[in-house]
N, C-alpha and C positions, 0 to 999 in steps of 0.2 A: 262171806260165802263159807258153807259147811264144808269141812274136810271130806265128809262123804259125798258132796256133791261136786266135787272139783273135776273140772275139765283141764287136762294138762296142756293141750294145744293140738296144733294140725300139722300136717306135713304139706309142704307147699312145693310144688315142681319147680326146679330151678336148674337151668344148664345141665339138664341130662341127669339130675338126681332129686331127691325129694327131702330137703332139709327140714327138721322140725322146729316150728315156730312156736314156743311156748307162751302159755298165758301170762299176763302181768300179775304180780303177786302183791302189789301195794294196795292192800284193802283189808277190812275186818275179816277175821277167821274165826269160826266157832265149830262146834262138834257136838254130837249127841253120845258118842261112845263114852261111857263113864270111865273105861280102862285109861283113856288119855288123863283124865284128872288124877287116877292114882298114880300113874307113872310120872305125872309132872310134879306131884307132891313128893315122891320119892326121890327124884332126880334133883329137885331143888333142896331137899333136906341134906343129901349126900353132897351138893356142890357147896352148901353153907359149911358142913362140917369141915370139907378141905379147905375152904376159905379161912376158916379159924385157925386150923394147924399152921397155915401159911402166914398168919398174923402173929401167932405165939411162938413159934420155933425161932430159937436164936441163930443169927446169921443165916436166915432163911434164903438170902440171894445166893449163898454158895450153892446150896441144893438146888435151886431153881436153875442153874447153870447146867448141872447135870441132867435135869428134866429136858432143857432145851436140846442137848446133845442127843438124848434119847429119842426124842421127837424128830429131830432132823435126820438121825439114822433111820428110823422107822418110816417116816414119810416118804424118804427118798427110796427106801428099800421096795415099797409098795410100787414105784415107778420103775424098778429093774436095777438100782444100784447093788453091789455085791459086798461092800465093806462091813466088816463087824464094828460095832461100838467102840472096841479097844483100839482098832485102826484109826477110826475117826477122832480118837482123843489123842492120838500120837502125832508127831511132826511129819510132814510129808516125805521127808528122807528115810523113813522106816517103811514106807508103803510100797508095795510090790508095783513097779512101773505099770502093769496092767490094769491096776485098780485106782491109778492116780486121778483119772478123770472122774471116777465114781466118788473118792475122796474129795475132790474139788467141788462137786454137786452138793455134798452135806456140808462143807464149810460155807458155801455160797447161802445155803438154806439158814445156818445159824446167823450169819451176818445180816440177811434179810429180815430174820425174826427179830433180832435184838434191835436193829434199826426202827423196825415198825413198832415194837413196843415203846421205844424212846419217842417217837413221834406222837404217839397216843397221849403222852403228857402234855402236848402242846395243842394238838388238832384232833377234831372228832374224826370217827372211822369213816372213810370215804372210799369212792372207786379210784380217786387220784392216789391215795395211800396204797391201794393195792397195785397199781401201776408202777408205783415207786419202788414197792416190794418186789414185784416181778422182775423189775430192770436189775436189781442186786441178785436175786435168784439166779438169773440166767447168764451173768457175766462169766466170761472166762470158762465157761462149761460148754457140754456138747449142743445146747441150744441157743448159744450166744448169736447165732446167724438168724435166728428166729424172732426178729423184732423185740427185744427186751424192752418191758415197759410200755409197750403199745399193744392196742387192740389188734386182733388179726385183720388183715385186708383181703382174706381169700379163705375158701372153704376149707375147714378141717373135718375129721372123722374120728370116730373112736372103734377099735378093734377091726379086723380085717386087713388084707394086704393092700387094698384100694378102696376107693369110694364105692365101687360098685359092690363089693362084698362087705361093706362096714356094717358093724353092729348097731352104731348110731350115727345119725348126722346131725350135729347141732345147727342151730339157725344160720342163715345167710349172713354174712359179715355186715350187710348194710343194716341189720337190726341190732347188731351188738350194743352200740352206744346207747340206743333207746331202752333196751332191756335192762342194761347196767344202771343207768339213770332211775328206772323205776325201782330197781332193787335198793339202790341208796337211799330213795324216799322212804321205803318201807323200813329201813333200820332206824329213821329219825321221826317217823309219823306219830306224833303224840295225839293225834284226833282218833286213833283206833286203840281199844283195849285188847291186845294181844300179848300174852306173856312172852318174856324175851327168849325162853328156851324153845318155844313154838316158832317165834321169829327166825331164831338162827337156824333150827331145823329146816325150815321152808327156804331160808336164804342159801343154805348150803346146797340143797337139791337144785335150786333155780341157777346157782353160779356154775354148777357141773354141767347143767343142762344148756346154758348159754355158751359155755367153753370159750371165754372171750380171747385167750390167748392161743397163739400158735403151739405153745408147748408150756409145761409147768402148771396147767389148770388144777390138776389133782392135789400138788402140793400147796398152791396158793388157797384153793378152796377149803383145805383141812386147816391151814394157819388162820383163815378167816374166822373159824370157830372160835379159837382162842382170843383173838383180837376183839371179836364183838363182846365177849364176856369180860374182858378187861375194860373196854371202853364203856360198857353199861354198869361197870362196878359190881358185877355178880362175883368178880374175883379182883382182889387188890393186887395179885401178883399172878403172872402167867404160869399157873400150876397145874392146868388141865390140858392134856393133849389126847386126842382120840385116836391117833394113828395106830397105835399097838393094839387097841381093841379092834379098829376096822382091818387091820392086817390079818389079826387072828380069825375074824369072821370075814374074810374078803369076799367069798362067794355070796354071802347073804347081804353084804352092803352093796355089792354091785346089782344084785337082784332087786333090792328094795328100792334103788334108784331107777332101775329100768322098769319096774312095775308102775311106777308113778306115770311114766311116759307111755307105757303101752296100755295100761288098764285104768289110769286115773286114779289109782289108789294112793293118794297122799297121806291117808290114814295109817296105812301100814308103815310107810317111810317115818312118820312122825313118831310112831311107836318105838321102831328100831332105834332111833335117834336117841329118845329119852332113856331107853335101856342102856345104850352105849354111854351117855353122860353118867347115869347112876352108878354103873359098874366101874367106870374109869375113875370117877371121883372117890369111891369107895377104896379102890385099889391105890389111889394117890394118898389118901389118908393113912391106910395102913402102912405104905412107904415111909411117910413122915414119922409115924410112930417107931418104926425100926430103926430109921435114921438117929432119932433121938436117943433111943436105948443103946445103940452101938456107941455114940458119941459119949454117953456117960460111962460105958466100959472102958472105951479107949482112954478117957481123960483119967481113969484110976490107974492104968497100966503106965502112963507117962510119968506119974509121980516118982516111979522107980529109977528114972534117969537123973534125978538130982538137979544140978545146975544146967543139964541140957534139956531139960523138961521145957523150958521157955520156948527155945528155938524149936523144939519137937512140936509143940503146940501151933506155933506160927506156920510151920510146914504142913501141919494137918489141916490148917485152914485152907491153904493151897490145894490139898489132896481132895477136900470136899468139893472144890470147884472142878478138879480135873484129878482123877485118881491114878493116873499114870505120871511116874516122875523119873529123871535121871540125876545123877550126882551134880552134873553141869547146870541143870535147871534149878535145882535146890540151892547150890551155891549163890546163883544169881538172885533168887528170891529172897534168900536170907541175908545177902551181902556178906558171906563168910568164904573162906577158901575151899577150894575142891577137896582135899584132904577132911576138912572139917565137916563138910556136907556128907562126904562118902562115910564118915565114921557115924553120923547120925542115922544115915539111911541104914548100916548095919544094925545099929541098936534097934531100929523100927522092924527090921527083918527078924531080929532075935526074939523081939516080943510078939511075933506073929502077926504085926500089923502090915507089913509090906511083904511081898513075894516077888521074887525075881521072875520076869516073864521072857525076856530076850537079852541075849548076850551077842555083841557085835565086837568087832576089833576094836573099836573106838569106845564103844558105850555100853553100859548095862541099863535096862529098862526095868523098873519095878512097878508093881500095882498095889493099890489099896484094895485088895481083893473082895474084902467082905462087903465094904461100901460099894464097890463096882456091882457086886451080885445082886445088890437090891433092885438094880435097873435093867437086869436081865430076866426076860420072862421063861 
């Protein structure tokens, strides 16, 4: 099917409303618009450069952890959470009680993402994996009562205060299993020649249109993009996350998805998606470059600490994973006394590496602020 000839589906009257029944996607896709070829080439090139950096950067898994925190914060924020990245990096006891449910949702997202990436080392991408990931995402959070890990058994809707004034009504729940099965076949159909970036663009649209869960569809749908890229080895490390771009262009993102359903314009959505991949990959590459430059600069400063430089470098490895630290946490990580850890933190503060951000009666929090700032748009 040509992107230009796509028919998104039809509205089927059902129990007083008209759910949208989407067209299946597991088939050959072609296009005539040469812009798609150009954007596909640009996005693929940018993605390849990002992948190369994630392969050559020393201790890259440390930095990937921060990418995951950033993605969890941003993807959750699109759905209405209010915690800042610094709060999500902190222990729960430091979080305003009014924000703790938001903090928990972000922690669930991180746990869900890490488990899904781990599972991909043993199993192919599947709808079952998405269900398992959804189960972790929704545990002990505001949506814990909305059938975690299970496809919905009732009608949901998007926008509006009720189904009567909804912006969009996804397909009837009786269609969900069939549509998700078709989507999974599309991911693994070797009999059709469709580039992976086109497949995941269409897959994200289709997933969000099916809206298979009662809650958490936006977060799982965005996570699906990264899981697909890792599963198909376009990325060796989970280093590309589109949520920051999608949040910044939130109106255009939702409009592009809506335009497919309302006007059959899959071409517009695919172009939007390819631009998002290109821009995000280029920004990711730039972030890696800045991290490596900062690391070289910091390493030079640590030489001035003499015999304490070894422990300082060990602590910095921890700070690349999580740039917020307390003396208690540093002492536990390094296996030294609290006074020794406090003295080391003071040294790093004097060198301009750490900055005090919170002081309580019991604890002081410090931030590796220059590193943290690389992940703030």
